[in-house]
N, C-alpha and C positions, 0 to 999 in steps of 0.2 A: 613558425608557429604553426602548429599541430591546431587543428580546428577542433573544438570542443564538443563532446556528442552531449546533445540535449536528452533529456528526462521522455521526448513526446513516446516514444515505442512503451515505455513502461506505463506510462499515465493511460493508454489505450488499452491496456490488458487487463479482465475483469480480474478479481480478486483473488477468485481462485483459482484461476492459471499462475497469477504472480505468484501467489501460496505454493501450488505445486512444484514449480520451476524453483524457487529460494530451495524448499525440501531436496532437491535433487542437487544443484549447486553444495547445499550442506555436506550430502554422502559424497559426494565427489570429491570434497576438497580433504573430508576426513579417510579417504584412501591415503595411500604412498605412492599411488600414480603419475600425479600431477610433476611436470617441470614449476621453476617458480614463477615463470612469466605466467604460466597457465592459473595456477593458484592465485597467481596478484589480480586477472584479468576476469576470473570467478569471484574474488573478493569484492572488486569495485561491483561486478553487476549484479552480485549478491545484496550488496549495500543498497543498489539505488534501487533494488527491489522493494527491500526491506521497506524502505523511507516511503515508497509507492503505497504498500499494502498496509501500514503504519498511518498515512494518510486518508485513504481510503477507510478505515476504520471508524479514525477520528469525526471524517464526514458524516460515516452513517451515525454514530454515536450522538452527533449533535441534532441531525436530523430527527431521531427519537427523542431527545430531550425536546424539540419543538414541537413533538405529539402533544395537541392537549384533548380531551374531549371538548364538544360544541353542546350547543343547549341540545341537540337531537340525541347525545349520547355518542355521535361519529366521533371518531379520532381525525381532526386536520393540523396540517401546519399552523403555528403563529409567528408572531415578530421576535425577530433577535432581542428587543428590548423588554417583552413579556417575558422571557425564560430566564428561569433561576437558575444560577450552575450551585 
C-alpha cells in the first residue's frame, strides 16, 4: 500500500505563492504537451493547492468578520459567539 501524501507541504506555502503555482499548473495543463500521467499529477497537485488557497481565504474572511471596533474606535478580534454571520 502506498503512503498517502499529506497536505502539510501546501499548508506551509503562502497564499500568493500557492496561487501563482496553481496558475502555472493550469497554464501547463491547458497545453497539449503533457502525457496523461503528468496531467493527472498536475491535476492532483492543483486540487490540493486550490483547497489550501480556499481554506486560507475562508480563514482570512472569518478573521475580518471577527474584527469589531472597540470603545476606543480601534479594531479588535472578538469571540466567535458575538459574530453574526
